[in-house]
ZAZADREN-78104 format. One record per atom (N, C-alpha, C, CB): residue in three letters; x, y, z. Coordinates in steps of 0.2 Angstrom, whole numbers, padded with zeros to 4 digits, always signed. Atoms other than C-alpha are relative to their C-alpha. Glycine has a CB too. Layout:
% residues N
ALAXYZ;...
END
This chain:
% residues 69
MET-0005+0003-0004;MET+0177+0123+0454;MET-0003-0006+0004;MET+0003+0005+0005;ARG+0004+0005-0003;ARG+0164+0113+0464;ARG-0001-0006-0004;ARG-0006+0003+0003;VAL+0001+0006+0005;VAL+0160+0102+0449;VAL+0006-0004-0001;VAL-0003+0003-0006;LEU-0006+0003+0001;LEU+0178+0099+0446;LEU+0002-0005+0006;LEU+0005+0005-0001;THR-0001+0004-0006;THR+0180+0093+0464;THR-0004-0006+0001;THR-0001+0004+0007;TRP+0005+0006+0000;TRP+0165+0081+0463;TRP+0002-0005-0005;TRP-0007+0002-0001;LEU-0003+0005+0005;LEU+0172+0074+0447;LEU+0006-0004+0002;LEU+0001+0004-0007;LEU-0006+0003-0003;LEU+0189+0071+0455;LEU-0002-0006+0005;LEU+0004+0005+0003;ARG+0002+0005-0005;ARG+0180+0062+0470;ARG-0003-0006-0003;ARG-0005+0004+0005;ILE+0004+0006+0004;ILE+0169+0051+0458;ILE+0005-0004-0003;ILE-0005+0003-0004;SER-0005+0004+0003;SER+0184+0046+0448;SER+0005-0004+0005;SER+0005+0005-0005;VAL-0004+0003-0005;VAL+0195+0042+0463;VAL-0004-0006+0003;VAL+0002+0004+0006;PHE+0004+0005-0003;PHE+0180+0032+0470;PHE-0001-0006-0005;PHE-0007+0002+0002;LEU+0001+0005+0005;LEU+0177+0022+0454;LEU+0007-0004-0001;LEU-0002+0003-0007;ALA-0006+0004+0001;ALA+0196+0018+0452;ALA+0001-0004+0006;ALA+0006+0006+0000;LEU+0000+0005-0006;LEU+0196+0011+0470;LEU-0005-0005+0000;LEU+0000+0004+0006;PHE+0005+0005+0001;PHE+0180+0002+0467;PHE+0002-0005-0005;PHE-0007+0003-0002;GLY-0002+0005+0005;GLY+0187-0006+0451;GLY+0006-0004+0003;GLY+0003+0004-0006;LEU-0005+0004-0003;LEU+0203-0011+0461;LEU-0002-0005+0004;LEU+0005+0005+0003;ALA+0003+0005-0005;ALA+0193-0019+0474;ALA-0004-0006-0004;ALA-0005+0004+0005;LEU+0003+0006+0004;LEU+0183-0029+0461;LEU+0005-0004-0003;LEU-0005+0003-0005;ASN-0005+0004+0003;ASN+0199-0035+0453;ASN+0004-0004+0005;ASN+0005+0004-0004;ASN-0004+0003-0005;ASN+0206-0041+0470;ASN-0005-0004+0004;ASN+0004+0005+0004;ARG+0005+0005-0003;ARG+0192-0054+0474;ARG+0003-0006+0002;ARG-0006+0000-0004;HIS-0003+0006-0001;HIS+0204-0068+0476;HIS+0001-0001+0007;HIS+0007-0001-0004;ASN-0001+0001-0007;ASN+0205-0077+0492;ASN+0007+0000+0002;ASN-0003-0007+0002;VAL-0007+0000-0003;VAL+0220-0075+0503;VAL-0001-0003+0007;VAL+0003+0007+0001;VAL+0000+0004-0007;VAL+0225-0085+0519;VAL+0004+0004+0005;VAL+0003-0007-0002;MET-0004-0003-0006;MET+0230-0077+0535;MET+0001-0006+0005;MET-0004+0006+0003;PHE-0002+0006-0005;PHE+0240-0089+0546;PHE+0001+0003+0007;PHE+0007-0003-0003;GLY+0000-0002-0007;GLY+0238-0087+0565;GLY+0005-0004+0004;GLY-0006+0001+0003;PHE-0003+0004-0005;PHE+0246-0095+0580;PHE-0003-0007+0000;PHE+0001+0003+0007;PHE+0002+0007-0001;PHE+0245-0114+0583;PHE-0003-0003-0006;PHE-0004+0000+0006;GLY+0003+0003+0006;GLY+0241-0118+0565;GLY-0007+0003-0002;GLY+0000-0007+0000;ALA+0007-0003+0002;ALA+0225-0107+0564;ALA+0001+0004-0007;ALA-0002+0005+0005;GLN+0000-0003+0007;GLN+0221-0101+0546;GLN-0007+0003-0001;GLN+0001-0005-0005;TRP+0006-0004+0002;TRP+0208-0089+0540;TRP+0000+0002-0007;TRP-0002+0006+0004;GLN+0000-0001+0007;GLN+0203-0088+0522;GLN-0006+0005-0002;GLN-0001-0006-0005;ALA+0005-0005+0002;ALA+0194-0072+0515;ALA+0002+0003-0006;ALA-0002+0004+0006;PRO-0002-0004+0005;PRO+0194-0061+0500;PRO+0005+0006+0002;PRO-0006+0003-0004;LEU-0005-0005-0002;LEU+0208-0048+0500;LEU-0003+0006+0002;LEU+0005+0001-0006;ILE+0003-0007-0002;ILE+0197-0033+0500;ILE-0004-0001+0007;ILE-0006+0001-0005;LEU+0003+0001-0007;LEU+0188-0040+0516;LEU+0005+0000+0005;LEU-0004-0007+0000;MET-0006+0000-0004;MET+0205-0043+0524;MET+0002+0008+0001;MET+0005-0004-0002;CYS-0002-0007+0000;CYS+0210-0025+0520;CYS-0005+0004+0004;CYS+0001+0003-0007;LEU+0005-0004-0003;LEU+0193-0018+0526;LEU+0000-0001+0008;LEU-0007-0002-0003;ILE+0000+0001-0008;ILE+0194-0027+0543;ILE+0006+0003+0003;ILE+0000-0008+0000;PHE-0006-0003-0003;PHE+0212-0022+0546;PHE+0000+0008+0000;PHE+0006-0002-0004;PHE+0001-0007+0000;PHE+0208-0004+0541;PHE-0005+0002+0006;PHE-0003+0003-0007;ALA+0004-0002-0006;ALA+0193-0003+0553;ALA+0002-0001+0006;ALA-0007-0005-0001;THR-0003+0001-0007;THR+0202-0011+0567;THR+0005+0005+0002;THR+0004-0007+0000;GLY-0005-0005-0001;GLY+0216+0002+0565;GLY-0003+0007+0002;GLY+0004+0001-0006;CYS+0004-0006-0002;CYS+0203+0016+0565;CYS-0003+0000+0007;CYS-0005+0001-0005;THR+0003+0001-0006;THR+0195+0009+0580;THR+0005+0001+0006;THR-0004-0006+0001;LEU-0005+0000-0005;LEU+0211+0007+0590;LEU+0003+0007+0000;LEU+0006-0005-0002;GLY-0003-0007+0000;GLY+0217+0025+0585;GLY-0005+0004+0003;GLY+0001+0002-0007;ALA+0005-0004-0004;ALA+0200+0032+0591;ALA+0000-0001+0007;ALA-0007-0001-0004;LEU+0000+0001-0007;LEU+0201+0023+0607;LEU+0006+0003+0003;LEU+0000-0008+0001;ALA-0006-0003-0003;ALA+0219+0029+0610;ALA-0001+0007+0001;ALA+0006-0001-0005;VAL+0002-0007-0001;VAL+0213+0047+0607;VAL-0005+0001+0006;VAL-0002+0003-0006;LEU+0005-0001-0005;LEU+0198+0045+0618;LEU+0003-0002+0007;LEU-0006-0005-0001;TRP-0003+0002-0006;TRP+0209+0036+0632;TRP+0005+0006+0002;TRP+0004-0006-0001;HIS-0004-0006-0002;HIS+0221+0051+0631;HIS-0004+0006+0002;HIS+0005+0002-0006;GLN+0005-0006-0002;GLN+0207+0064+0632;GLN-0003-0002+0007;GLN-0005+0001-0005;TRP+0003+0002-0007;TRP+0199+0054+0647;TRP+0005+0001+0005;TRP-0002-0007+0000;ARG-0005-0001-0005;ARG+0216+0054+0656;ARG+0002+0007+0001;ARG+0006-0005-0002;LYS-0002-0007-0001;LYS+0219+0072+0653;LYS-0005+0004+0003;LYS+0001+0003-0007;SER+0005-0004-0003;SER+0203+0079+0659;SER+0000-0001+0008;SER-0007-0002-0002;PRO+0000+0000-0007;PRO+0201+0083+0678;PRO-0005-0004+0003;PRO+0000+0007+0003;
END
């Protein structure tokens, strides 16, 4: 069972890695006042995912800090 689990994990990783390699095209993010930022799609996804994880962790820590006496 352990070998089957690792084979599943490896196959999911390889599928996501292949998807990331196929989405290397540049995308443009438009900001306020005409600001633009160009980067590969996978980099944009990684930045937004990391930002969401960080903000979520800070929200939990803030809640725990306010809860403690």
